[in-house]
N, C-alpha and C positions, 0 to 999 in steps of 0.2 A: 904547195908546189916546192919540191926540193930536189937537189942534185942526186941524192942517193935515197934508197928506201929506208924507212924507219918503221918499227913495229906499230907505233901509234904517235901521231903528231897532235899534242894537246895545245890548244890556244885558250885564251880567256873564255871565249864563247863555248868551246867544247867542255871545258872544266865546269862552267856554270850549268850547261846542259846535263852533264853526267851527275852533278850534285843534286839537281832537281829530280832527275830520273831516279837516282838512288833513294832520295828522301820519299818520293811518292811510293816507291816499292816497299820501303820499310813501313810506311803508314798503312798501305793496303794489307800487308802481312799482319801487322798488329791488330787492325780492325777485324780481319778475317779470323785470326786465331781466337780473339776475344769472343766473337759470336759462336764459333764452333764449340768452344769450351762451355759456353752458356747453354747451348742446345744439346750437346752430347757430352755429358760429364764423364763418361767412361771411355772416351775416344783415346786411342793409343797414339803415342808420339809419331809413329811411322805413318799412320793413317792421316794424321793432322798435316804432316809434311807433304804427303802425296796430294791431298786436297788443296792445300795452300799454294804449292808450286804449280800444280796443274791449272788451277783457275787463274793464277797470276800470269803465267806464260800465254794462256789463251787470250786473256784480256789484252796483253801487250801486243799480240798479233793483230787484234782488231784495231788497235791504235796505229800500228804500222800501215795497215791497209787504208786507213782514213787520212793519213798525213798528206798523200798526194793530192786528193781532191780538195782538202782544206787549203793547201798552198795555192790552188787555182782560184779559190774563192777570195782569199785575202793574203797580201804579202806578209802579214803578221805571223803567218804559220810557216813561212819559207825557212827560217832557221831550224825548225823541226825537220824539214826535208833534207837540209844540208848534213845533218848529223844522224840520219836515220840508220846508218850502218851500225852505230854504237848501240842503238836500241835493238837492232836485229840480232847482233851477237849476244847481247844480254838475254834476249828472249830465248835463244837456243840454250844458253847455260842454265836458265831456270827450268826450261823444259827437260834438259838432261837430268837434272836432279830429280824431277818428277818421274822420269822413265827408269832411272836406276833404282829408286826406292820401290817402284812397282815391281821390277824384276826380282829384287831381293825378297819383298814381302810375299809375292804370289807365285814365284817360280824358283826361289833359291833354297827351299827347304828339302827338296827331294834329291834323288841320285842322278837325275837327268840334268844335263847342262841347261842353265836358265834360258838361253836363247832357243835351244831345241824345244824346251817346254813351252815357250811362248807361242811357237808355231804349231806344236803338236798336241797341246793339252786340250784345245778346243778345235775340232775339225768340222764344225757345222758351217762350212764356207758356202753352202748352197741355200742356207736359210737366212731370212732377214732378221728375225727377232733374236736368234741365238748366234748370229754372226760373230766371229772372234774380233771384237772391236779393238782389243789391245794391239793387234797386228797393224791396224790402220794408224794408231798412234805411233808405233815404232817406225813405220815407213815415213810418216810426216817428220819425225825427229831426224831421220837420215837426210831428208831434203834440207831441213834447217841447218844440220851440221855442214852439208856441202856448201850452203850459202855463207855460213859464218866462216868456214875455213878458207873460202875464196874471196872474202870481202876486201882483202888488202889490195892495194894498187899493183903489187907484183903480179897477182893473178889476172887483174884486168888487162895489163899490158901483154902478158904472155899467152893468155887464152884468146885475145882479141876482144875489142868492145862488143862485137855482135854475139860471140859465144858466151861471154860473161853476162851480157844482158839476158840472153835466152835462159841461162842457168838460173839467174835470180828472178826471172818471171815465174819460175816454178813455185814461188811463194803462194800462188793461187792454188796450185795442186796440193801443197801442204795444208792450206786452209780448208780445202774441200775434204781431205782425208781426216782432218781434225774435227770438222763438223760432224761427220758420220761416226768418228770415234767417240765423241762426247754424246751425240744423240743416241747411239745404240747402247752406250753405257748407262745413260739416263733411263732408257726404257727398261733395262735390266735391274738397275740398282737404285736410281733416284729420279723419279718422274718429275719432281719439282724443277729440275734443271732444264726441262724442255722449254719452259716459258722464256728463260734467260737466253737459251740457245736461239730461239726464234727471234728475239729482240736483237741479238748480235748480228744474225744473218741479215735481217731487214736493214739494220744500220749500215752495214758494209755495202750491200747492194744499192741502197739509196744514195750513199755518198759517192760510190763509183759512177753511178748513172748520172747524178747531178754534175760531177766533175767532167764527165764526157760531154754533157750538153753545153757546159760553159766553154769548153775548148772548141766545140763545133761552132758555137756562136762567134767566138773570137776569130776563128779561121774564116768564117764567112765575111766578117767585117774587113779582114785583111785582104780578101779577094776583090773587094769592091773598088777596083782601080782600073784605069784605062790607059793604054800606051799613047804617047804623042807621036808625031810624024817622025821623030828621030829615034823612036824605039824606047825612049825613057817612059817610065811609069810614074804618074803622080801618086805620092803616098801619104803625105801629111804636111801641115804647116810646120815651119821650123820651130815655132814656140812650143809645140807639143813635145819636143825632145828636151828633157831636163839637162842642165849643165852637168858634164862629166858622167852622164848616164846615157841610156839608150831607149829607143822605141823599136819594138819588133814589128815588122811589116812582112807581108807575103807578096813576093813578086816572082812570076814565072814558076809558081809551084814550090818555091823555096822560102823558108823563113830567114829573113835578113835583119841584122841588128844595126840600126843607125845610131852612131855615137856622136854626141855633140861635145866639143872640147876646144878650148883656146880660140873661140870664134870660128870654128870649122866643123864640118860634118863628114864622117867617113863611114863606109858600109862594109861589113864582114858577114860571113855566114853565121847563123845563130847557134850552131852546134859546136861545143868545145871538143877539141880533138882528144881530150882525156877520157871523158865518159859521156859525150854528147850532152853535157850540161848546157843550160840556157844562158849563153853568153850575154844576151840582151838584158838579162835580169841582174847583171853585175854592174860594176862602175869602173871608172878610170882612176887608178891609183898610181901616183908617181909616173904619169905619162903612159901607163899600160892598161889595156882592158883587162880586168881581173874577174875570172869566172867565179860566180857566187858559190859554187859547189865545193871546190877544193883549191881555189886560189891560183889556177893556171893563168898565165898572163900572155898578152899579145900586144904588139904595137898596132894602133888603130889604122895607120896609113898603109901597112903592108900585111897585117895578119901574122907576122912572124913573132915567135917567142924570143925574149931576150936571151943572149948566150948565157950559159952553155946549153940551153934547151933548144930543141929542134922542131917542136910542134908548129904547124902553120895552118892558117884559116884561108878559105876562099875569099877573095875581095871583089868589090863591084864599083862601077863608076857612079858618081853622085853629082848632081848639080842643083842649084837653088835659083829659082826665078820668082820674083815678087813675093818673097817670104814663104814659098812652097818648095818642098824637097821632092826631087825626082830621082829615081834609081833606074839604071839600065839592067834588065834581067840577065844579060850575058855575063856569066862569071869569068873571072880570071883564074889562072892556076894558083894553087895555094902558095901564099907568101909573096904574091906579085904586088909591088908598090903601085898605088894609084893616087893621083892628086886629090886632096880633100876639097870639098866644096866650101868656099868662103862665104860666111854669113854676112 
């Protein structure tokens, strides 16, 4: 969270993340090149680069799609979620190298513009086996470019969170295009890749399905609450809320984060105003609720960001009786100060 936009804000965690990511990429490329040279002694440098970058970028896209479900399974994977945009931009850059070398090698030697050649050299658009699979890869790369180019907070703020989120959900469209790009290419050129393709698809579908089931189960648990005569809803024992952290509950159809701090409990809406990040997975730092995604901060008693920031959260009334926390489902306007419940 900063007063002005900066191209990239690296902290210790992001530097460590990027170093590990870079190291794993170098390791993969090294192993891949070694086995390719062992199996294909006459392989050209251009072909080696195309295969290495293509397989690496596709593998990285699988990792991106699995990070969300993994973070639902265990908080150990949450740091990967916080820094997923770094991985996404890097995936596009590796994929761009793959695409450029493909254009140069297969469409750059004639008199026709390489992009024109890409769309016109194979016109079997109505056939499955001979479908121009390179076009699908190009379209997927365009989507990844749009996502990488708009990954900065500047675009999030100016496009609006809803539009930005819709744009970045197109990663699933890009994945589908790449699946058929690789599958059709494997049918034409290398049938051995079909097994690995099927394994990757099964992994992504299994992880996404399991993640959705976990979220549904958690939501059902949060819904098992009943209002009292005063309209308050019993949510949890106070000891279930860690000090300077939160417990997420669902009241009135809304996810609410209950924060415990300095012998008190306050309630705010669980969606960060920056990117709808899960406020309740953050913690209180120097008296402020700190979103775990990008560090946006809010005072727990009123949901207001400290000056000069202007973001505000919806607040709720809370009370404690016999060690049990109760929340009123009626929200107050964003930034409204409400008295904390004393433990």
